[in-house]
N, C-alpha and C positions, 0 to 999 in steps of 0.2 A: 504494500500500500504506500503510495507516494504521499508525503506530507510536505506542506509548504512551510519553509522555515520563517520564523518571525523576522521582521525587519525593525531597525531602529528608526521610528518616525522622526522627522525633523520636529524638534520641540517648538511649541508655539511661544512667541515672546511673552515674557512675564509682564504684568501691568507696569512695573517700574521701568522695564526696557522700553515699552511703548510710550510712557510718559517722557522719558529722556529723548527718545527719537522725535516725538512731536514738538518738544520744547526746542531742540536744536533746529528743526525744520522751520519753526515759527521765527526764531531769532535770526536765522539766515535770510529768510524772506523779508523781514523788517529791515535788516541791514542792507539788503540789495535795494529795497525801496528808498531808503535814505541815500544810498549811493547814486541811485537814478536821479534823485533831486540835486545831486552835486554836493552834498554835505559830508560825504565820507568816501573813503576809497572802496572800490568794488571787490578787490581780491579777498579780503577776510570773509565777506558774505558768501562769495563763490566757494571758498575753501570749506566753510562750515556747511554749506549746502551739499557739497560733494561728500563730506564726512557723515552727514546725517542720512544720505541715501545709500551709503556703503553697507551697513549692517543688514537691511532688508534684502539687498541684492545678494550678499554672501549667503544669507539664510536660505534663499530660494535655490541656490546652486549646490547646497550640501547634498551629498549622495546618501542614499539609503543602502545600508549593507547588512549582511546577516549578522545576528548577534554573536559576539565573540564567545567562544567556548562551546557553542552548539553545532559548529560546522568547522572542524579542524582537520588539518592534514599534517601528519608527521612523516618526515623523510629520513630513512636510515640506510646504512649499508645493506641491510637485509631486504628492504623494500618500502612499501608505503602502508600507513595505517590511517584510514579515514574514519573519523568519529562524528556522528551527528545525532541530534536529539532535540526535543522540544522542552522548554522550561516547565510546561504544565504536565508533562508526562515523563518524569525521570526514570520510571520503571522500564521504559522502552527505548534505551539508547541504541543506536545502530553503530556497530564497529565492523569495518571491512578491512581485511588484511590482504595485501597483494605483494607477492615476492617478485623481485626483478626477473627471476628465472621463469615465472609464469606469463610474463608479458610477451605477446607475439606481434603486436602492432601498436604504434603510437600515431594518432591522427590529431589534427587541429580542426575544430569545428568553429566556424565564424558565423555570427548572426548579424542582423541589421540594426542592433540596438546601440551601436557606438555613435558618438564618442562618450555620451553621458551614461550609458548603461553597460553592463557586462557583455562584451561581444566576442570574446575569445575563450574557448574551452579546449583543454587537452583531454583526449579520449584514449585511455589505455585499455586495449583489448587483450584478453587472456587466452590461454590454451583451453580447448574444449573441456578438459577434466578438472579445471580449477574451480574453487569455491565461488569466485566472483567472475561474472561474465565480462564486465567492463567497468571502468571507473572514470567518471568525468570530473575533471578538476578545472575550476575557473582560473583565469589569469590572476585574479585577485588573491587566490590561494597559492598559485604557483610561484609568484614573484618573491614573497617573503620567505618561502621554504626553499628557494633556489632549486625548484624541481627540474628545470632545464639542465642545470649543471649536473645534478644527480643522475638524470637520464643519460646524459652524454658519458658520464663516468662509468655507469653500470651497464648500459645497453650498447654503447658504441656511438660512433658519430651520427648526429642527426642531420637531415637534409636541410641545410641553412637556407637554400633558395626557396624551398617550399614554406619554411617558416616566415621568410620575408614576404612572400606572396600572401600568406595568411594574415599577417599583421597589416598589410596595406589594403586588403579588400574590405568592402562595406556591404557585402551581400552574404546570403546563406550559402556557404560552401564548406567542403571538407578537403583537407590537405593531409597527405600521408608523410610523416616525418621520418618514420623508421619502421622496418618490417623484418621479422626474423626469417 
């Protein structure tokens, strides 16, 4: 049964943050009105206006990611251990172990969700007699765990041209990086 992992929603601004934002915006607009009348310089009002518009813009660009600790990937010389679970169901964590020797093919799956969404996944396919059929690892998990370095060290050289093609595409495609 597939479960959707919870995401960290972008928190709403607190009443104090909203009050400070509105006060800065009001002061900057009053300053610009006074500057328009020629009684003050314009640049302090413009700077305050830019600074008052920055927090809402940054808040809207904040990414939503899976909650830490509920979707983790451990890379070791033996292989990979993927753990996932839901905070409301600690009795049912999922742990998948995948030895380097069981991997028969490594693909990169790209989606159309970039650049703001997750658009690159590494799909590690296994031997037919393995416990795990395949393991999909997002680029957000692969980068901090140095998955590419570990794959190159334990599996052999990866097809760098295919990886470059995968990174530069913006459509739904599959690229094979390595095959046993």
